N, C-alpha and C positions, 0 to 999 in steps of 0.2 A: 198796186192801185187797182181799183175796181174797173173791170172791163164792161163796155156797153154791148157785149156780144148778144145779149138777149134781144136787143132791138134789131140787130142786123139779121137775126134768124126769124124775124117776123112775129115774135111773141108779144101779144098785147098785154102790157103790164104797166102799172104805175110804180115808180121807185120812190119810196119814202125815205127821206134823210132826217135823222134825229140827233139831237144833242141835249145836254142837260145843263142846268144852271142852278146856282144855289144862293140863297140869302142867309146871312149869318147874323146872329144876335150881337148887338153892340155890347151887351153886358158880359156874355160868356165867350164870345168868339166862335161858338158852335153853330153848326148849320141849323137853321130854324125853318127853312122852306126848301123843298125840292121841286124843281120844274123839269119836265121832259116835254120837248116840243119839236116840231119839224114841219116839213113841207114836201109836196109830192109833184112829180112831173113825169112825163114819158122819158125814156132813155134819149130819144132824139132831142127833146127840149133841154135835158140836162147837158147834153153835149154842146148845144148851141150856147147855153148859159156859160159853160166853162170857158169857151172861147172869148166871150164878151167880158166875163169877170176877170179872167187872167189878163186881158188887154188893159183893163182899168188898173189893176194892181201894178202892171209893168209901167204904165204911164206915171204912176205916183211912186214908183220904185219901192213897192211894198211886197215882200215875198208871200205873205198870207194875211188874211184879215181876221182879227179876233175882236169882237165887240167890246169885251171887258177892257182890253188894253187900249182900244180906241177911245173909250169913254174916259179912261183914267190918264190918257196922254203918257203912256208908258211903253216900254219895249220899242217896237218899230215906230211908235207914235210919240216918242219922247220929244218934247218941245213943240208939238203941234198946236198947243194952246196959244202960241204966239202967231199962228197963221190961221185964223178962223175961216177965212175964205177957202183955203186949201182943204180944211176939214169938211166944210159943207159940200164942197165940190166932189170930193171922193165919196162921201156917204150918199149924196144924191145920185151919182153915177152908178153905184152898186145897187141902190134901191130901184133905179130905172131898169137895170138889168134883171133883177129878181122879178119885177112886175111884168116884164115882157115874157118871161119864160115859165114862171111858177105861179099857179093859180089855186093851189090847195094847201091850206095851213091847218095845223092841229096843235093843241097844247093843253097840258094839265099841270096844276100846281097843288102840292099837298104839304100841310104842316108836318113838321117833325115832332111827334108826340113823345118826347123823352127829354131828360135834362142833360144828357151827355153828348147830344148832337149826332148820335148814330142814325144814319140815314137809310139803313138797309130796308126796314119795313115800309117807309114812305116811298122809297124808290121802287120796291116790288109792287106796291099799290098803283104807282104811276104807270108801270109797265102793263099791269092788268087793265087799267083804264084805257090805255092806248090800244091794246090788242082788241078789247071788247068793242070799242067805238069803231075801229077799222073794220072788224069782221062783221059788224051788224049795220050800223047806220051808214058809214061811208061806202062800204061795199054795195049796199042797196042803191045809194045815190049815184055812185060812179060806175058801177057795173064792171069793174076790172079786178084782176088779181093783183096783189101787192107784194113787192119785194121790199125788205127793210134793211137799211144801212145805218149803222150807228157810229157816231164819233168814238174813236178808241180812247177810252179813259179807264182808270183803274176800277171804277164802279160798274162798268158794263159787263154783264154776264150773259152770253148768248144762250146758255142753258135756261136762264130765267125767262127769256123771251120765248123760247121754243116750248117751254112748259105752259106758258100762258096761251100760246097758239093752240096747243093740243086740247085745251079746255074749251076752246071756242069752235071755229070752223077752219081746221087746218088746210082744207082744200082751197081756201080763199087766199092763201099766202104762198109766196115763192121762197126765195132764199133769205136767210138772215145772216148778215155779215157786219164787219166793222172795218174802218179805215182811219188813216191819219188825216185829221182836218187840214194840216199844213200842206198835204199833197193832193187834196181833193176839194175843189171849189164848191161843189154842192153842199158839202158838210160845213163850209164857212157860211153859207146861207142859213143852214140849220142853226148854227151858233148865234147868228143875228136874231133869228126868230125866237130861240129859247131865251135869250137875254131880254127881248122886248116883252115876251109873255110874263116873265118873272117881274119885270117892272110894272106891267099892267096889274098884276095880282097885288102888288104892294100899294098901288094907288089906283083903285078901281074907278074912281071918278075922273081921273086924268087920262090924257092920251098923248103919249110922246109922238113926235113927228114920224120916226121910222115905223112905229106900230100903225099909225093912221095910213101911211103910204102902202104898207103891205095889205092891210085890210081892204082899203079902197081898190087896190089893183085886183084883188080876188073878186070883189063884188062886180067890178066893171067887166071882168071876163066870165061872169056867171060861174065862178069857182066856189070853193068852200072855205070857211073860216070858222073853226070850231074850237072853243076854249071852255075849260071847266076848272072850278076851284073847290078844294076840300079842306 
């Protein structure tokens, strides 16, 4: 599990947590949209969030939060559709926690431009978009070095990220790593963010409650909330 040693050593750095989310075609079942999204905070803020997030999960006897399972009432949330007050209370508690500690959000969604659902090129372009935006616009606005942590999935390729960084401003980045979302609360926040960014791309005129809460928290804290679609 990731250590917050960089904070204890006095290194000024923002830690970005990223996850991915996919939309699938109803006709073919293949991936039709790739979303990469995440959020950033200092190591100190991530540590504080972890304490609050873990306390909320313990209260509801949930080992880890996954937005897809929560929305579908499956896995740890099997049967929760019968207790809507419980569902609302957990989600509200987690959104409160995220809003207190995390004030920078970023996301991109790209269409999969092939018929077989191969996501490799769309995912690569999402990573390029991410690194480019962080190295240029967000570094200028936030003035800090960035460490990147990705949810550990089969599609994650650290080499792909490092190559993208080398094409931009490598001195503006720290470490690139991955971890298990089940063991790391900050990556569960990134999971929620990626899910909501994908939903927003699907319905750009609508705004789901979690999306609105995250965006409004960022604005209230004078943070950043940057999304793009391709």
